[in-house]
C-alpha distance (Angstrom), angle and dihedral (degrees) to the residues before:
residue distance angle dihedral
X1 . . .
X2 3.81 . .
X3 3.79 125.4 .
X4 3.80 119.4 179.8
X5 3.79 120.6 -174.6
X6 3.83 125.9 -177.2
X7 3.81 94.1 -24.1
X8 3.80 115.4 -175.9
X9 3.79 128.1 168.7
X10 3.80 137.3 179.5
X11 3.79 124.5 -172.3
X12 3.80 115.9 -126.2
X13 3.78 110.5 -89.4
X14 3.81 94.5 19.8
X15 3.77 121.4 114.7
X16 3.81 93.7 -161.9
X17 3.79 124.7 68.9
X18 3.80 115.8 -113.9
X19 3.82 91.6 -158.2
X20 3.79 124.7 28.2
X21 3.79 125.0 -163.5
X22 3.83 99.2 -38.9
X23 3.80 118.1 -177.5
X24 3.80 126.3 177.2
X25 3.78 142.7 123.1
X26 3.77 134.9 -137.7
X27 3.78 115.6 -150.6
X28 3.78 124.7 -141.9
X29 3.79 113.4 -87.2
X30 3.80 97.7 14.9
X31 3.79 134.7 113.3
X32 3.79 110.5 -126.8
X33 3.79 118.6 -165.9
X34 3.79 121.8 -153.8
X35 3.77 104.1 -160.8
X36 3.75 133.1 -170.5
X37 3.81 146.7 104.6
X38 3.80 124.9 -74.1
X39 3.79 111.2 -68.7
X40 3.80 93.9 24.3
X41 3.81 93.8 117.0
X42 3.82 100.6 -100.2
X43 3.79 98.8 126.4
X44 3.80 92.9 38.9
X45 3.81 89.9 55.8
X46 3.77 91.2 48.2
X47 3.81 93.1 49.9
X48 3.80 90.2 52.3
X49 3.80 91.1 49.1
X50 3.80 93.0 58.0
X51 3.80 96.1 38.8
X52 3.80 105.3 -103.8
X53 3.81 94.1 117.1
X54 3.79 120.9 49.3
X55 3.82 134.6 -178.5
X56 3.77 95.5 65.7
X57 3.79 125.3 150.7
X58 3.78 121.8 -129.3
X59 3.78 131.8 30.4
X60 3.81 129.5 -57.2
X61 3.77 119.4 -179.3
X62 3.79 120.3 -173.7
X63 3.79 113.5 -171.5
X64 3.83 89.2 -10.2
X65 3.81 93.8 -55.0
X66 3.79 127.1 104.6
X67 3.80 107.8 -109.4
X68 3.83 90.7 -128.4
X69 3.81 89.0 60.5
X70 3.80 94.9 54.6
X71 3.79 119.6 97.9
X72 3.80 125.0 -160.8
X73 3.81 89.9 -65.5
X74 3.80 87.7 84.4
X75 3.80 88.2 76.9
X76 3.80 89.0 64.2
X77 3.81 86.7 62.2
X78 3.81 103.0 40.9
X79 3.79 135.7 52.4
X80 3.80 125.2 -152.1
X81 3.80 130.2 -160.2
X82 3.80 111.6 -174.9
X83 3.78 122.7 -151.6
X84 3.81 93.0 -121.5
X85 3.82 116.2 59.0
X86 3.80 114.2 -112.9
X87 3.79 113.5 -178.7
X88 3.78 139.9 136.5
X89 3.80 96.8 -91.7
X90 3.81 96.8 -161.2
X91 3.79 91.8 55.4
X92 3.78 125.7 76.9
X93 3.79 122.1 -112.1
X94 3.79 89.4 -103.2
X95 3.80 92.8 49.1
X96 3.81 90.9 49.3
X97 3.78 92.2 53.8
X98 3.80 93.8 42.8
X99 3.80 89.8 53.4
X100 3.79 94.6 50.0
X101 3.78 90.4 42.9
X102 3.81 88.8 59.2
X103 3.81 90.5 59.7
X104 3.81 94.1 64.7
X105 3.78 122.9 85.7
X106 3.80 95.7 -157.2
X107 3.78 130.7 65.3
X108 3.80 119.3 -69.4
X109 3.77 136.7 -164.3
X110 3.78 119.6 -98.0
X111 3.80 108.1 -88.0
X112 3.80 95.4 -132.3
X113 3.79 89.5 51.5
X114 3.80 90.8 53.0
X115 3.81 91.5 48.0
X116 3.80 88.7 52.4
X117 3.80 90.3 52.9
X118 3.81 90.1 59.4
X119 3.80 95.9 38.9
X120 3.81 96.8 -107.7
X121 3.80 101.1 110.7
X122 3.82 92.0 109.2
X123 3.82 89.9 51.7
X124 3.81 96.4 47.5
X125 3.81 95.0 116.8
X126 3.82 98.0 40.2
X127 3.79 117.9 106.8
X128 3.78 111.6 -107.3
X129 3.81 90.9 -128.5
X130 3.81 86.0 72.5
X131 3.81 93.8 52.1
X132 3.79 123.8 107.6
X133 3.80 118.6 -121.7
X134 3.79 90.1 -101.1
X135 3.80 92.1 53.0
X136 3.81 90.5 49.9
X137 3.81 90.3 50.9
X138 3.80 90.3 52.4
X139 3.81 90.0 48.6
X140 3.82 87.8 52.4
X141 3.79 89.2 56.5
X142 3.81 91.6 45.9
X143 3.79 91.7 53.1
X144 3.82 92.0 49.0
X145 3.82 93.2 58.3
X146 3.82 99.9 40.6
X147 3.82 93.5 105.4
X148 3.82 97.5 41.5
X149 3.83 94.5 -112.1
X150 3.79 123.1 -152.5
X151 3.81 91.1 -139.5
X152 3.79 123.2 33.7
X153 3.81 121.6 -162.3
X154 3.80 114.5 -159.7
X155 3.81 122.4 -175.4
X156 3.84 110.9 -162.4
X157 3.85 91.6 -29.8
X158 3.82 95.7 -174.6
X159 3.81 98.5 41.4
X160 3.80 110.5 133.5
X161 3.80 94.0 8.6
X162 3.79 125.4 127.0
X163 3.83 116.4 -124.6
X164 3.81 94.4 -95.8
X165 3.80 95.0 52.0
X166 3.80 92.3 39.3
X167 3.80 88.9 57.1
X168 3.81 90.0 48.3
X169 3.81 91.0 55.4
X170 3.81 93.2 44.6
X171 3.80 91.2 50.1
X172 3.82 89.5 49.1
X173 3.81 91.6 51.7
X174 3.80 90.5 51.2
X175 3.82 90.8 49.7
X176 3.80 90.8 50.9
X177 3.80 90.3 49.9
X178 3.79 90.9 49.7
X179 3.82 89.0 50.6
X180 3.81 90.1 57.1
X181 3.80 106.4 -89.0
X182 3.80 121.9 136.6
X183 3.80 112.2 -136.5
X184 3.82 129.1 -158.2
X185 3.81 112.0 -166.9
X186 3.80 126.0 -172.1
X187 3.79 115.1 -164.7
X188 3.79 146.0 138.1
X189 3.82 89.6 -148.4
X190 3.79 105.0 102.2
X191 3.80 93.3 -173.2
X192 3.80 90.5 59.3
X193 3.81 90.3 47.6
X194 3.79 92.5 48.9
X195 3.80 92.4 51.1
X196 3.81 96.4 44.3
X197 3.77 114.0 26.5
X198 3.79 131.4 91.2
X199 3.81 89.9 -171.6
X200 3.79 131.7 14.8
X201 3.78 133.5 -163.1
X202 3.82 121.5 -157.3
X203 3.81 113.5 -144.4
X204 3.81 129.2 -175.6
X205 3.79 129.2 164.7
X206 3.79 91.2 -0.5
X207 3.80 95.3 -56.6
X208 3.81 131.6 104.7
X209 3.78 110.9 -123.2
X210 3.81 101.1 179.9
X211 3.83 141.1 -1.7
X212 3.79 123.7 -167.1
X213 3.78 143.4 109.2
X214 3.82 116.0 -70.4
X215 3.80 89.3 -118.3
X216 3.81 93.4 53.3
X217 3.79 92.4 47.0
X218 3.80 91.1 51.5
X219 3.76 91.5 47.8
X220 3.79 92.0 49.4
X221 3.80 98.2 44.1
X222 3.79 102.1 22.3
X223 3.75 128.0 108.5
X224 3.81 107.4 -119.6
X225 3.78 104.1 -154.6
X226 3.80 143.5 113.8
X227 3.79 123.9 -129.0
X228 3.81 114.7 -153.1
X229 3.80 117.8 -159.5
X230 3.80 113.9 -162.8
X231 3.80 139.2 168.6
X232 3.81 116.3 -116.8
X233 3.79 128.5 162.3
X234 3.78 91.7 -8.4
X235 3.79 98.1 -53.8
X236 3.80 137.9 87.7
X237 3.81 115.4 -106.7
X238 3.79 129.9 -175.0
X239 3.76 133.6 -151.6
X240 3.79 128.5 -179.1
X241 3.81 126.1 -144.8
X242 3.83 132.1 -177.4
X243 3.80 114.4 -109.2
X244 3.80 91.7 -135.0
X245 3.79 108.4 89.7
X246 3.78 92.5 1.9
X247 3.80 93.2 142.8
X248 3.81 92.2 59.2
X249 3.80 97.4 35.3
X250 3.82 103.3 122.6
X251 3.80 94.8 -159.4
X252 3.80 91.0 53.3
X253 3.82 92.1 46.3
X254 3.80 91.9 46.7
X255 3.81 90.6 52.1
X256 3.80 92.1 52.1
X257 3.82 90.1 48.3
X258 3.80 94.7 43.8
X259 3.78 95.3 92.7
X260 3.80 92.6 -117.5
X261 3.79 115.0 136.9
X262 3.83 108.0 -106.2
X263 3.78 107.6 -142.9
X264 3.81 99.5 -176.8
X265 3.80 146.9 -13.3
X266 3.81 116.8 -147.1
X267 3.79 130.3 -179.4
X268 3.79 111.7 -139.3
X269 3.79 102.0 -126.0
X270 3.77 122.6 177.1
X271 3.81 123.2 -138.1
X272 3.79 130.7 -131.0
X273 3.78 88.2 -111.9
X274 3.81 91.3 56.1
X275 3.80 89.4 48.9
X276 3.80 92.4 47.1
X277 3.79 91.5 53.4
X278 3.78 91.5 45.9
X279 3.82 93.6 50.9
X280 3.80 99.3 38.8
X281 3.80 103.0 25.7
X282 3.82 88.4 -134.1
X283 3.79 132.4 117.3
X284 3.79 121.1 -129.5
X285 3.79 125.5 -122.9
X286 3.78 116.8 -89.6
């Protein structure tokens, strides 16, 4: 659905490139996460992909067509949810969606149905100026999926959301993917990426440092071991054993048969954030 080859971009007036020689592809029906700290080039890449920024170098094909060759009809095929809310504040949530719905030539979902998907059905007739930031973010997402887009671009889709509403949005994104949509997510939240993405790309300083599935990255960079916590002589002790060959590891078996009270067994799994720092040497935003 998206094929990027040797993409570079420099903002007018800047001597330094913002993006340098990016190459990646996003397959149909997958969620691709573009991950990195603020200023890494995530949003710039996304804006180029849906045609807001021009004058790039390289090749970008969206649905097998160079982005420069698309006219405004591309917006019938893609949906965009920006990180910062941008609505008509004096209109209600329902009025906002009805207005944007009128701009599309193709069929759209019912607006009340979409508001229900993002948990805003009870606030349909409230002016957006009275919404919290989290409600505005959810309305952003609702607007982006009105027309059942083939490709959905989400910029920090859970920013400012409490855990309950964040889960609602993540579950919605997974449902859309399962229904056939391709999703491009930019975020610095590695937990969100781990829960959502089929593939992730790490970007820092305008360059891609790694692309793979979260599972493959964890397998490659993870620490495969088990930590056993047990009670002995009135205090908690810990011992660590490699997962490989655990079933025939005599020290592990002897510990379990020692008569000591085993308090817990924990696998030592790494996180995407740990892997990101290891690969790039950079911390993520908090």
